[in-house]
N, C-alpha and C positions, 0 to 999 in steps of 0.2 A: 419572472417564471421559473417555478421550480420543475426541472425536466426527469426527476426521479421515478424511474418506473424499471420494469424487467428488459422492455424492448433496449431502452437507451443502455441500460446498464451493461447488455450483451453485445451491442453497439460499441461502445466507449472501450469496454475492455477488450473485446477483438478474441475472443477465446472459445472453445466450444466447450462440449462437455465434458472436459478432462482438465481438473486444475485441484491443487492442495489449497487449503485453507488454514490459516494460523489466526488466532484469535488472541489477540493480546490482551492485557490485563488493566486498559485502559477504560474509558466512557465506551458501554456498549451500544453498539446501534439501534435504533428503535424502530427503523422502516422494516416494514416485512420484507421488501425485496430485497435489502441485503443480508436480513438474516437468513433467509433464504437459500443464500449462497452455502450457509453451510451445512444445510442437510442435502444438498446436491454433489458436494466436494468429493472428489475418489477418495480423500483423506485429510481429516480435520484434527488439528493439533492445538489444545489449550494452552496458554502460558501460566502455569501454577494459579493463581488465585480466581483465573479466568473460568477454570472448570466448574467452580460453585456457583457460579451466577449464571451460567449457560445451565447446570443442572435446575435451578430455578424456573426455566424457561422451558425445561422438559427437555434441553438438546442434550446430546452426551457427544462428545469428541471422542475419537479412536485413540487420543495418546493426551494426556495432562504431564508438562513437563517442568523442570526447576528446581530451586535449591530448598524447596520445603518451608519456606519464609511466608505463604499466605494460604496455602491448604490446608484442609481441616481432615484430619484422620476418617472419618465417615465419609468425605466425600471420596477419597483417595480409592476406596474399596469399589466405587463404581467407574474407575477409569483404568488404562493399562498408565500407571504413574513412572515414568522417567526422571529419576535425581539424579541432579547434577551439582556438586556443588560449587564448582568454579566459579567463584567471585569475580573473576575478570571478565565474565560475562554476562550480559543482561538475558531475563528470560527469553526475551524475543531473537535474541544470538541464537540462544540457545534451541529455538523452535527451529528457527532457519537450518541450521546446521543439522538438525535432525530429518526435515524435507528435503536437504541435498541428499543426503545419505540414503535416500529411501530409491534415488535413482528410477524415478518415474519420468523423470523429464517431459515434465508437464509445467504449465503455469503456476505462480503460488501470488496466492492474494490473502491481504493481511488486513484484519479487522482489529477493532477496539484498541489502535494503538494508540489513539490522543487524547486527550481529555484529562480529567482529576491532575496529577500534577505535571506542571507545565514543563519542567526539567525532563521529565521521562517523554512526554510528548516531542519536544524537541531532541533528544538521543534518540527516539525511536525513527523520526523522520529522517534523519542524518545517515543514520545506517542503511539506507536504502542505495543508494550508490555502492555502497559497500559490497551489499548482497548482491547486487547486478554484476559486479566484477567476476564473481565466484559460483555464477548460474547462466546457462544455457537459453534459459524460456526467459518469456515476461514474468517482471515482479508488478504487484500496483498494491499501494496500503489506501484504502477504501473507508469512508466516513459517511454519516448522513448528509454530509455537504459536499462530496467531491473525491475526486480520485490522485492521489499522487503517482507518478511512475518516473522510476529513474531511467534516464537515457544515457548511454556512455557514448562516448568521442565516436563520431561518424555521421550517417544521414539516417534519419528515420521518418516515415510515413504512420502518423498517429491520427486515427477517430475523433473527428471533433463534430459538435454541432454549431451551427449557424448562429452567434450571437452569443454563442457559450463563454463565459468567463475564464480567461487565461491566465495563469503567472507562470514565471521560470524562476528558479533560485539555481544559484552556482556558489558552491564552497571554494571554488579555486580562483585565485584573483586573475589568470591567463585564460580565462573563458573567453568564448566569442562565438556568438550564436547569429542564425538567419534563419528566419522564417517569414516568408512573404504573405500568408493568409491570413494577416491579424489587423484589426481598426489602426495600430499604429507596427506596420511591417518594423521587422528588425533585419540588420542589413551589416553582418560582421560586427554585430553589436556586442560591446563590453559592457558585463554588468560589475559594477564598480561596489556597490554592496547589496545584501544579500535581499534586499526590498528594490533594487531597481529593475528588475523583469515582473512586478506585479501588476495585474489588474488591466489588462489587455482584452480582448475580445477576437474570438475566432469569426472569420469572415467566409469558411469555404467547410464542408464536411470533411475535411482531412487538411492534416498541418506535416510540410514538408519541413523537417528540423534538420538543421545543421550544426554540428557544436563540436568545437574544439576539446573540448573537457566533459566530463561529466556532470551531468547538470539533474534536475527535478523539475519535472512538467506538473501542474496543479490544473486540472479540468473542473470546474465546480461544475453541479448539478443547477445552475442558474444561466439562463439569458436574461440580457436586457437589450 
């Protein structure tokens, strides 16, 4: 059963009305509930060509940022376009840096970061833990299917829905994870491979997670 609705999004993200939204240049969400996050954001930042697709949905972000490889001149006139030539950073990294420089100290929500090219999707997902080490507030990557949340070393309490599908991902082989509120509990569990922590299930409305290295938590908008 799909649990994607306004109430559950607000609960799972655990945010108030203040947040920044970044719209990457991947597959745009189709659900009204997620698209409404853009309209309600304090600040919206689009990555290059995403600005054009937002305009097609009558959504105008506050900024569009990139290296000019995906935007059209007629679209740029409608936005505050920030040109950054640096090819060592992808557009999502440039948008994150701008969000951080705004010094608003509020959560960041990232949309449209996957889909289309698989290498871009994996690269964007892998950036999340790097972003979190540089930012004091929460960061979430959201699609029509679920939420990626980076968790740094330490203990975290994360909102969940009973029977929600849960996955953990670790990029550091020294990882060690504890979480009891799962169908298959983890106790100082070591993820040997990237897929070792996938396809679990929440058994409570909160997950108490202890991790010794930065990890990614995925909460699907699906319960079984």
